[in-house]
C-alpha positions as CSV (number, residue, x, y, z in Angstrom):
1,M,64.6,27.4,48.8
2,A,63.4,23.9,48.0
3,M,60.6,24.4,50.5
4,R,59.6,27.6,48.8
5,R,59.5,26.0,45.4
6,R,57.3,23.1,46.8
7,K,54.8,25.5,48.4
8,R,54.6,27.4,44.8
9,R,54.0,24.2,43.0
10,I,51.2,23.1,45.6
11,R,49.7,26.5,45.2
12,G,49.7,26.2,41.3
13,I,48.2,22.8,41.4
14,L,45.4,24.0,43.8
15,L,44.8,26.9,41.6
16,T,44.5,24.9,38.4
17,A,42.2,22.4,40.2
18,G,39.9,25.4,41.5
19,I,39.8,26.8,38.0
20,I,38.8,23.5,36.6
21,A,36.2,23.0,39.3
22,A,34.9,26.3,38.9
23,A,34.7,25.9,34.9
24,A,33.0,22.7,35.4
25,A,30.4,24.1,37.8
26,I,29.8,26.9,35.4
27,L,29.5,24.5,32.5
28,L,27.3,22.1,34.6
29,G,25.0,24.8,35.9
30,L,24.8,26.9,32.5
31,F,24.2,23.8,30.4
32,R,21.2,22.4,32.0
33,I,18.2,21.5,29.9
34,R,15.4,23.8,30.7
35,K,13.5,23.8,27.5
36,V,12.8,20.8,25.0
37,E,11.5,21.2,21.5
38,I,10.2,17.9,19.9
39,V,9.8,17.6,16.2
40,G,8.3,14.5,14.4
41,N,6.0,13.1,16.9
42,S,2.4,12.3,16.0
43,L,1.0,9.1,18.1
44,Y,3.2,9.9,21.2
45,T,3.2,13.1,23.4
46,A,6.0,15.2,23.9
47,E,5.8,14.9,27.6
48,A,6.1,11.0,27.4
49,I,9.1,11.3,24.9
50,Q,10.9,13.8,27.2
51,E,10.4,11.8,30.3
52,D,11.8,8.6,28.6
53,L,14.9,10.5,27.2
54,I,15.8,12.9,29.7
55,Y,15.9,10.8,33.1
56,D,19.1,11.5,35.2
57,F,21.8,14.1,36.0
58,W,23.8,13.4,33.0
59,T,20.9,13.4,30.4
60,E,19.7,16.7,31.8
61,N,23.1,18.2,30.7
62,T,22.8,20.0,27.3
63,L,26.3,19.1,26.2
64,Y,26.2,15.2,27.2
65,F,22.7,14.8,25.8
66,A,23.6,16.4,22.5
67,W,27.0,14.2,22.3
68,K,24.8,11.0,23.0
69,Y,22.2,11.7,20.2
70,R,24.6,13.5,17.9
71,N,23.5,10.9,15.2
72,A,20.2,9.5,14.4
73,V,20.1,6.6,16.8
74,S,17.5,4.2,18.5
75,E,16.9,4.4,22.2
76,P,16.0,1.3,24.1
77,R,14.3,3.3,26.9
78,A,11.8,4.5,24.1
79,P,11.3,1.5,21.8
80,Y,8.4,3.0,20.1
81,L,10.9,5.5,18.3
82,D,12.9,4.4,15.5
83,T,15.5,7.2,15.7
84,V,16.4,10.2,18.0
85,Q,18.7,13.0,17.2
86,V,19.5,16.3,19.3
87,K,20.4,19.9,18.2
88,I,21.4,22.4,20.7
89,L,19.6,25.7,20.2
90,S,21.1,27.4,23.3
91,P,22.9,26.3,26.5
92,G,19.6,25.6,28.1
93,S,17.6,24.6,25.0
94,V,17.6,21.5,22.8
95,Q,15.6,20.4,19.7
96,L,14.8,16.6,19.4
97,L,14.1,15.3,16.0
98,V,12.3,11.9,16.4
99,R,10.9,9.3,13.9
100,E,8.3,7.1,15.4
101,K,8.0,3.5,14.4
102,V,5.3,2.7,11.9
103,L,2.4,0.9,13.2
104,S,1.7,-2.0,10.8
105,G,-1.6,-3.1,12.1
106,Y,-3.5,-4.2,15.4
107,V,-5.2,-7.2,16.8
108,Q,-7.8,-7.2,19.6
109,Y,-7.3,-8.9,22.9
110,A,-9.5,-8.8,25.9
111,G,-11.2,-5.6,24.6
112,S,-8.0,-3.7,23.9
113,N,-6.4,-2.8,20.7
114,V,-2.9,-4.2,20.4
115,Y,-0.7,-2.3,17.9
116,F,2.5,-3.9,16.4
117,D,5.3,-2.9,13.9
118,S,6.7,-4.5,11.1
119,T,8.8,-6.8,13.4
120,G,5.8,-7.9,15.3
121,T,6.7,-6.0,18.4
122,V,3.7,-4.7,20.5
123,L,4.1,-0.8,20.6
124,E,0.9,0.0,22.1
125,I,-2.1,-1.4,23.9
126,T,-4.9,0.9,24.0
127,E,-8.7,1.4,23.7
128,T,-8.0,4.0,21.0
129,V,-8.7,3.1,17.4
130,Y,-6.2,5.1,14.9
131,D,-7.2,5.8,11.4
132,G,-5.4,4.2,8.5
133,I,-4.3,1.1,10.5
134,P,-5.9,-2.1,9.7
135,L,-7.4,-4.6,12.0
136,V,-6.1,-8.1,11.7
137,S,-8.7,-10.8,12.7
138,G,-8.6,-14.6,13.0
139,V,-5.4,-14.7,14.9
140,T,-5.0,-16.7,18.0
141,M,-2.5,-15.5,20.7
142,E,-1.8,-15.3,24.4
143,E,-1.9,-12.2,26.4
144,P,0.4,-9.7,25.0
145,S,3.1,-7.4,26.8
146,L,4.3,-4.0,25.7
147,Y,7.4,-3.9,23.8
148,Q,7.5,-7.6,23.4
149,K,6.9,-9.8,20.4
150,L,3.1,-10.7,19.7
151,P,2.5,-14.1,21.3
152,V,0.9,-15.6,18.3
153,G,0.7,-19.4,18.5
154,N,1.2,-20.2,14.9
155,A,4.6,-19.1,13.6
156,A,3.6,-19.4,9.9
157,Q,0.5,-17.2,10.5
158,M,2.7,-14.6,12.2
159,R,5.2,-14.5,9.3
160,T,2.2,-14.1,6.8
161,M,0.5,-11.4,8.9
162,L,3.9,-9.3,8.9
163,S,4.6,-9.9,5.2
164,I,1.0,-8.9,3.9
165,T,0.8,-5.9,6.1
166,Q,4.3,-4.6,4.9
167,L,3.2,-5.3,1.2
168,L,0.2,-3.1,1.7
169,I,2.0,-0.4,3.5
170,D,4.5,-0.3,0.6
171,A,1.8,-0.3,-2.0
172,E,0.1,2.4,-0.1
173,L,-3.2,0.3,-0.1
174,I,-4.5,0.1,3.4
175,P,-7.4,-2.1,4.1
176,D,-10.0,-1.8,6.8
177,N,-9.4,-5.4,7.8
178,I,-7.2,-8.4,7.1
179,S,-8.5,-11.7,8.2
180,F,-7.5,-15.3,8.4
181,D,-9.8,-18.2,8.1
182,E,-9.2,-21.5,9.8
183,N,-7.0,-22.7,6.9
184,L,-5.0,-19.4,6.9
185,N,-6.6,-18.0,3.7
186,I,-6.2,-14.4,3.8
187,S,-9.1,-11.8,3.0
188,L,-9.0,-8.1,2.8
189,S,-11.9,-5.7,3.4
190,I,-11.4,-2.4,1.5
191,G,-14.5,-0.3,1.6
192,S,-17.2,-2.3,0.0
193,V,-14.8,-4.5,-1.8
194,Q,-13.8,-7.9,-0.4
195,V,-10.5,-9.4,-1.8
196,E,-9.9,-13.1,-1.4
197,L,-6.0,-13.4,-1.6
198,G,-6.1,-17.3,-0.8
199,Q,-3.0,-18.8,0.7
200,D,0.3,-17.2,1.5
201,E,1.5,-17.7,-2.1
202,Y,2.7,-15.1,-4.6
203,L,1.6,-12.4,-2.3
204,E,3.8,-9.7,-4.0
205,E,2.2,-10.5,-7.4
206,K,-1.2,-10.4,-5.9
207,V,-0.7,-7.2,-4.1
208,A,1.0,-5.6,-7.1
209,N,-1.9,-6.4,-9.3
210,L,-4.6,-5.5,-6.7
211,V,-3.3,-2.0,-6.7
212,T,-4.1,-1.7,-10.3
213,I,-7.3,-3.5,-10.4
214,Y,-8.7,-1.6,-7.3
215,Q,-8.5,1.5,-9.1
216,E,-11.2,0.4,-11.4
217,I,-13.5,-1.3,-9.0
218,S,-13.2,1.0,-5.9
219,G,-16.6,2.5,-6.3
220,Q,-18.4,-0.9,-6.7
221,S,-19.3,-3.5,-4.1
222,G,-18.4,-7.0,-4.4
223,T,-15.8,-9.8,-4.2
224,L,-12.5,-10.0,-6.1
225,H,-11.2,-13.5,-6.4
226,M,-7.3,-13.8,-6.6
227,E,-7.0,-17.0,-4.7
228,G,-5.2,-18.9,-7.4
229,F,-3.4,-15.9,-9.1
230,T,0.4,-16.4,-9.8
231,G,0.7,-13.9,-12.6
232,R,0.5,-16.8,-15.4
233,N,-2.5,-18.4,-16.8
234,E,-5.1,-17.2,-14.4
235,T,-8.1,-14.8,-14.9
236,I,-9.0,-12.7,-11.9
237,T,-12.8,-12.2,-11.5
238,F,-14.9,-9.7,-9.7
239,E,-18.2,-10.7,-8.4
240,Q,-20.3,-7.8,-8.0
241,S,-22.8,-8.0,-5.0
242,G,-26.0,-10.0,-6.1
243,E,-24.4,-11.1,-9.4
244,E,-22.6,-14.2,-10.6
245,S,-18.8,-14.3,-10.6
246,Q,-17.4,-13.3,-13.9
247,P,-14.4,-11.4,-15.4
248,Q,-14.7,-7.7,-15.8
249,T,-16.6,-7.3,-19.0
250,A,-18.3,-4.6,-21.1
251,E,-22.2,-4.9,-21.8
252,T,-23.1,-7.7,-24.2
253,D,-26.1,-8.4,-26.2
254,E,-28.5,-11.3,-26.1
255,S,-26.1,-13.3,-28.2
256,G,-23.1,-12.7,-25.9
257,N,-21.4,-10.2,-28.3
258,P,-19.9,-7.1,-26.6
259,V,-21.6,-3.7,-27.2
260,E,-20.7,-0.3,-26.1
261,T,-22.8,1.3,-23.3
262,A,-24.9,3.8,-25.2
263,E,-28.5,4.7,-25.8
264,T,-30.9,2.1,-27.1
265,D,-33.7,2.0,-29.3
266,E,-37.2,0.9,-28.7
267,N,-36.2,-2.8,-29.3
268,G,-33.3,-2.3,-26.6
269,N,-30.6,-2.4,-29.1
270,P,-27.6,0.0,-28.4
271,V,-27.2,2.7,-30.7
272,E,-24.5,5.5,-31.0
273,T,-25.4,9.1,-29.8
274,A,-25.1,10.5,-33.2
275,E,-26.7,10.9,-36.4
276,T,-28.9,8.0,-37.6
277,D,-29.8,7.1,-41.0
278,E,-33.7,6.5,-42.0
279,N,-33.7,3.0,-40.7
280,G,-32.4,4.2,-37.3
281,N,-28.9,2.7,-37.7
282,P,-26.1,4.8,-36.1
283,V,-23.7,6.5,-38.5
284,E,-20.7,8.6,-38.2
285,T,-21.0,12.3,-38.5
286,G,-19.6,12.9,-41.9
287,E,-20.0,11.8,-45.6
288,T,-21.9,8.9,-46.3
289,D,-22.5,6.6,-49.5
290,E,-25.8,6.4,-51.5
291,N,-27.0,3.7,-49.0
292,G,-26.7,6.0,-45.9
293,N,-23.5,4.1,-44.7
294,P,-20.7,6.3,-43.2
295,T,-17.5,6.7,-45.4
296,D,-14.2,8.3,-45.0
297,A,-13.4,11.4,-46.9
298,S,-11.3,9.2,-49.4
299,E,-12.6,5.7,-48.9
300,E,-15.2,3.6,-47.3
301,E,-14.4,3.0,-43.6
302,E,-13.4,-0.6,-42.6
303,E,-16.1,-2.5,-40.8
304,Q,-15.0,-3.6,-37.2
305,E,-15.3,-7.4,-36.5
306,V,-15.2,-8.1,-32.8
307,T,-14.2,-11.7,-31.8
308,G,-15.3,-13.2,-28.6
309,M,-15.9,-11.2,-25.4
310,A,-14.9,-7.9,-24.3
311,G,-13.0,-7.2,-20.9
312,F,-11.0,-10.3,-20.5
313,M,-7.7,-9.9,-18.7
314,V,-3.9,-9.8,-20.2
315,F,-0.6,-8.7,-19.4
316,D,0.9,-6.1,-21.7
317,S,4.5,-5.4,-22.6
318,T,5.3,-3.7,-19.3
319,F,3.8,-6.7,-17.6
320,T,0.8,-4.7,-16.2
321,L,-2.4,-6.4,-15.8
322,R,-5.0,-5.1,-18.4
323,Y,-8.5,-5.8,-17.6
324,D,-10.2,-4.6,-20.8
325,A,-8.7,-6.6,-23.5
326,R,-10.7,-7.5,-26.7
327,V,-10.0,-8.7,-30.2
328,V,-11.1,-6.4,-32.9
329,N,-10.2,-7.0,-36.6
330,G,-7.7,-9.7,-35.5
331,Q,-5.8,-7.3,-33.1
332,V,-5.9,-7.2,-29.3
333,V,-7.0,-3.8,-28.2
334,D,-8.2,-1.8,-25.1
335,A,-11.7,-0.4,-24.5
336,N,-10.7,2.6,-26.6
337,G,-9.7,0.5,-29.5
338,I,-5.9,1.3,-28.8
339,P,-3.6,-1.8,-29.5
340,I,-2.3,-3.4,-26.4
341,D,1.6,-3.9,-26.8
342,G,2.8,-7.4,-26.1
343,C,-0.5,-8.9,-26.9
344,T,-0.9,-10.9,-30.3
345,V,-3.6,-13.4,-31.7
346,N,-2.1,-16.6,-32.8
347,E,-3.3,-18.9,-35.6
348,D,-5.8,-20.6,-33.6
349,G,-7.4,-17.4,-33.0
350,N,-6.3,-17.3,-29.2
351,V,-4.6,-14.3,-27.5
352,V,-1.0,-14.7,-26.4
353,D,-0.1,-12.0,-23.9
354,A,3.3,-10.8,-22.6
355,Y,3.7,-13.5,-20.2
356,M,3.0,-15.9,-23.0
357,N,-0.4,-16.9,-21.5
358,V,-2.7,-18.2,-24.0
359,I,-6.3,-17.0,-23.5
360,D,-9.5,-18.0,-25.3
361,P,-11.1,-14.6,-26.5
362,Y,-14.6,-16.1,-26.3
363,T,-14.4,-17.2,-22.7
364,G,-11.5,-15.0,-21.2
365,Q,-10.0,-18.2,-19.6
366,P,-6.6,-19.7,-20.2
367,V,-6.3,-22.4,-22.8
368,Q,-5.3,-25.8,-21.2
């Protein structure tokens, strides 16, 4: 009797083991990856990504592969990818959701372009030039290796290079070139505009204000000087090609007084494109007094008195750099005559902006 029970127990164990083995065989055979769909790649091919991620018996199994990348995680075998996540589409089909690391810039070495990310890790060495990624020049380094840190000899230059590239990416202002001179002064080339940033000081303030200023000068050619800019008591100057360096200003007459850009008479004096009196002087379209001077419907229009130059720079109440400030009738206004909030004229006739910078309206320079 005991012998019979032992035999039945052995048969039960063998049967269970057989069922488990058969189920495992079915699962391993059925859940094999035969088709891979990759979403999110742009620089790297689907074939290269698949080869780096699916490389042995276990990673070829749909269930194991999906479990391994069930969350968006990084993969050491594919260091050019920021994250990988897998979805099962069918027992033999998976979808890979990948996010590539951002290429911050590239340096040139021995005829190759060496692309790096925000940490300074080399992600690609190629002869290809990718659009929208700045070249960094003036960097001295040893031979680079793929997926290793850039071997830049000067640690301070390495930190500055990574800092300025990331600031520009965040600001969505990508230059063609970022260059360092022998003293580590930074220059940017953006189209036909050269930007001199100077040393690695107040880079965040410089880039933040560069974004605003570049919108106004993007169609021009010249050099923007921001070397000494800190956000307080400095004037940024834009030197157009072939001209002397000066703040952004409107057109001025021979006495240096600002005038509006408009038609000129035979003597070269600016006039409004509007009706004129018998002496050729511009008048507003509307009622005039007995001398031909423009008047309001109810009272004579107040004459505008412009003090100093037009187009000096100030910070308004939102701490935004305004390049078109001028003083009219004792008030700080923009080119359209709209008052600039946060800016006043003190008892000495100087302009005080939102940062409490004191500016001479005749020169556009800080008062020392």
